[in-house]
N, C-alpha and C positions, 0 to 999 in steps of 0.2 A: 395497354402500359401499362408494366408490371408494375403488380408494391410489395414494395417490404413487408415482408414480416414479420411481425412485434415477436421480441420473447416473451414467452410470459412467469410473474414471477411465479420463485419454486422450481427450475425447471434444467433440467440437468444438460448442462453445458459440456463436452467433452475440452476437456487441455492438457497438449504438448510442451514437454518442458526438455533441450535439450540439451542435461547435464553436463556434459563436454564445452559448452559456449556459453550457458546461464549460471554465468553466477552470480555467485548473492554480497550482492553490496555491506554491511552497514553502517553501520551512519549513526553521527555524536548528532547530526548535524540536522534540523532539519528547515528554512530558512522560506516561508508562503510567500502568492504576491496575487492577486484575486483583485479583480476588477469585473464590469457590469458583462462579459460574457463569459469570463470561466477565472479557475484555479491555477498556476503553477508553484509544481516547489520543485527547490531545488534543496538536490539530497546530498546535502557533505558529511567529507567525515578531520578531524585532527591531526594533523600534518606534526607527525611523529617530534616534542621537541621544538611548539612555535608557537605562534600566537597565531596561526593562519589555518585556511575552512578549505582543503583544497571542495568544487562540489564533483560530485558522483556520477552524478546521472539527473536529468531533469522531468520533469512528469506535469503534462497537463489536461486540465479535462475541464468539463463545461458543467459552469454551478449548479446542478440538476443530477450531473455525477458523481459531485461533492457530498452533495448532502445526503447521497447512498454512498459513497461510500465512506468517510465518519458515521450512519449511521450503521452500516456491516458494521464497521473495526471494535462501533462499542457494544457487539453482541460479539460479536469475537472475545475481546476481552473479560464482559463482562462472561463467558458461560467458558476458560483456561482459565480468569481467579482461582490461584492456590493451586493450582495440576502442571505437575512438569509434561514438560514434550510427547508421553508417552501417555499421558490419559489418565496416568496414576493419581489419586492425590499425595498434595508433599504431605510428611509427617509434620509434629511444629515440634 
């Protein structure tokens, strides 16, 4: 029986994104639901000039993965606080 290889922390992973078919969806609303098995994020955009929100994607993950996501998102935000997209520090 084959055993699954476990990914080591900090191991580099190759990432391939097709920029022609993978749009960036801006969100101004996120609805979160959780149960004992996992988390579901409903990512939405406000519909122009209405009081409506359109769900543009749904993301589901295990509770364990959600904890890692929150940790890594916090690190990213802390690391990039006060920096522009180019990595240069914003001038006050």
